PLY file of the C-alpha trace (Angstrom):
ply
format ascii 1.0
element vertex 171
property float x
property float y
property float z
element edge 170
property int vertex1
property int vertex2
end_header
-23.00 -7.54 21.18
-27.07 -7.39 21.40
-26.80 -9.28 24.26
-23.81 -7.39 26.08
-26.04 -4.00 25.10
-29.20 -5.18 26.55
-28.54 -4.28 29.92
-27.37 -1.03 29.00
-30.27 -0.29 26.72
-32.52 -1.37 29.63
-31.02 1.89 31.57
-31.06 3.86 28.93
-34.66 3.10 28.25
-35.46 3.82 31.86
-33.83 7.04 31.41
-35.51 8.09 28.71
-38.77 7.29 29.94
-38.10 9.19 33.30
-37.12 12.38 31.45
-40.10 14.26 30.32
-38.74 16.26 27.33
-37.38 12.63 26.00
-40.22 10.80 27.11
-42.37 13.06 24.83
-40.00 12.51 21.67
-40.33 8.87 22.21
-43.93 8.75 22.80
-44.23 10.74 19.52
-41.79 8.28 17.62
-44.04 5.21 18.83
-47.28 7.28 17.72
-45.39 7.70 13.99
-44.44 3.94 14.32
-47.96 2.51 15.22
-49.38 4.84 12.14
-46.50 3.46 9.75
-47.44 -0.10 10.84
-51.05 0.04 10.38
-50.50 1.42 7.19
-48.40 -1.41 6.05
-50.58 -3.64 7.43
-53.12 -2.58 5.38
-51.26 -2.13 1.97
-50.20 -6.14 2.55
-53.76 -7.02 3.06
-54.76 -5.12 0.17
-56.99 -2.45 1.35
-56.50 1.03 -0.49
-57.59 4.29 0.69
-57.25 6.42 3.78
-58.53 4.98 7.02
-58.45 6.30 10.39
-55.97 5.18 12.42
-57.04 5.78 16.14
-54.36 6.87 18.81
-52.71 4.28 20.89
-53.58 3.79 24.77
-51.21 5.47 27.06
-50.09 1.91 27.91
-49.31 0.47 24.52
-47.92 3.66 23.82
-45.12 3.84 26.68
-44.58 -0.01 25.95
-43.96 0.55 22.25
-41.98 3.87 23.04
-39.64 2.11 25.62
-39.15 -0.82 22.96
-37.97 1.94 20.52
-35.96 3.32 22.95
-34.02 0.17 24.19
-33.94 -1.60 20.33
-32.91 2.12 19.53
-30.25 1.96 21.82
-28.70 -1.47 20.90
-28.99 -0.51 17.00
-27.01 2.55 17.91
-24.39 0.48 19.93
-24.15 -1.78 16.56
-23.86 1.15 14.41
-21.00 2.43 16.72
-19.48 -1.03 16.57
-19.63 -1.04 12.65
-18.50 2.58 12.55
-15.29 1.72 14.69
-14.16 -1.72 12.75
-14.83 0.13 9.58
-12.45 2.98 10.91
-9.95 0.29 12.22
-10.01 -1.24 9.02
-9.46 1.56 7.02
-6.45 2.93 9.29
-5.12 -0.63 8.91
-5.58 -0.39 5.04
-3.85 3.18 5.32
-1.13 1.65 7.44
-0.39 -0.85 4.88
-0.44 0.99 1.82
2.20 3.33 3.57
4.47 0.13 4.33
4.13 -0.88 0.58
4.67 2.60 -0.53
7.96 2.63 2.10
8.69 -0.59 0.89
8.56 0.39 -3.04
10.57 3.40 -2.03
13.31 1.65 -0.69
13.54 -0.87 -3.24
13.54 2.09 -5.94
16.46 3.57 -3.74
18.56 0.28 -3.58
18.01 0.21 -7.38
19.24 4.11 -7.71
22.12 3.18 -5.84
23.11 0.02 -7.71
22.56 1.80 -10.93
25.10 4.33 -9.71
27.48 1.75 -8.42
26.95 0.01 -11.68
27.98 3.26 -13.72
31.45 4.13 -11.52
32.18 0.21 -12.08
31.63 1.21 -15.55
33.81 4.12 -16.01
36.80 2.29 -13.96
36.24 -0.66 -16.03
36.62 1.98 -19.08
39.50 3.98 -17.73
41.31 0.43 -17.22
40.30 -0.53 -20.83
41.88 2.72 -21.96
45.15 1.97 -20.12
45.66 -1.63 -21.25
44.99 -0.16 -24.97
48.00 2.17 -24.08
50.13 -0.50 -22.75
49.06 -2.83 -25.78
49.88 0.08 -28.17
53.19 0.60 -26.15
53.90 -3.22 -26.60
53.25 -3.14 -30.19
55.58 -0.66 -30.89
58.22 -2.22 -28.90
57.64 -5.31 -31.19
57.53 -3.37 -34.16
60.88 -1.59 -33.18
62.64 -4.77 -32.12
61.28 -6.82 -35.53
62.70 -4.01 -37.44
65.95 -3.94 -35.33
65.90 -7.67 -36.24
65.42 -7.28 -39.86
68.14 -4.95 -40.20
70.45 -7.66 -38.75
69.36 -9.93 -40.83
69.97 -7.60 -43.96
73.33 -6.93 -42.28
74.37 -10.90 -42.31
73.06 -11.44 -46.02
76.47 -12.50 -47.42
76.27 -15.63 -45.16
77.45 -13.80 -41.90
81.23 -14.07 -43.06
81.38 -10.48 -43.36
79.21 -9.52 -40.65
80.81 -8.23 -37.35
79.92 -11.52 -35.48
81.59 -13.20 -38.83
84.69 -11.58 -38.46
85.01 -12.19 -34.74
84.92 -16.03 -34.94
81.56 -16.54 -33.65
0 1
1 2
2 3
3 4
4 5
5 6
6 7
7 8
8 9
9 10
10 11
11 12
12 13
13 14
14 15
15 16
16 17
17 18
18 19
19 20
20 21
21 22
22 23
23 24
24 25
25 26
26 27
27 28
28 29
29 30
30 31
31 32
32 33
33 34
34 35
35 36
36 37
37 38
38 39
39 40
40 41
41 42
42 43
43 44
44 45
45 46
46 47
47 48
48 49
49 50
50 51
51 52
52 53
53 54
54 55
55 56
56 57
57 58
58 59
59 60
60 61
61 62
62 63
63 64
64 65
65 66
66 67
67 68
68 69
69 70
70 71
71 72
72 73
73 74
74 75
75 76
76 77
77 78
78 79
79 80
80 81
81 82
82 83
83 84
84 85
85 86
86 87
87 88
88 89
89 90
90 91
91 92
92 93
93 94
94 95
95 96
96 97
97 98
98 99
99 100
100 101
101 102
102 103
103 104
104 105
105 106
106 107
107 108
108 109
109 110
110 111
111 112
112 113
113 114
114 115
115 116
116 117
117 118
118 119
119 120
120 121
121 122
122 123
123 124
124 125
125 126
126 127
127 128
128 129
129 130
130 131
131 132
132 133
133 134
134 135
135 136
136 137
137 138
138 139
139 140
140 141
141 142
142 143
143 144
144 145
145 146
146 147
147 148
148 149
149 150
150 151
151 152
152 153
153 154
154 155
155 156
156 157
157 158
158 159
159 160
160 161
161 162
162 163
163 164
164 165
165 166
166 167
167 168
168 169
169 170
């Protein structure tokens, strides 16, 4: 990305250095960067205390300022790309979460519908079982009545069937 933004950075640097207001700001930043660099160098060398840091020449100041403008532009492009990539990933993650949530909702909805179907099927089966129990009770009543009728007929034929109505008929 740095290679691609370098030509744009050079144009930006030219524009900044040509504009009087921005040129003054960049030159001030170059002076601050120079002072910061000298201070760090002194501390790294182990030198303590304050030291006089002289102003840079106009040529060095312009060179450093143009370098700051160019590198600042490259940095801003990089930062923008990081932000755009972060935002794209965040949107992708939000979309993924929404899809997962919709999928969970769909699963829950199917489970609810299945539960309702099973409840209705269970009620229908209970109704059929009740009807079956009523039919079994009716059949048992008929069987008891038939058995009672058979027992009565056997009691009538207790004398061997001779005096029974069938016995007299010759059967």
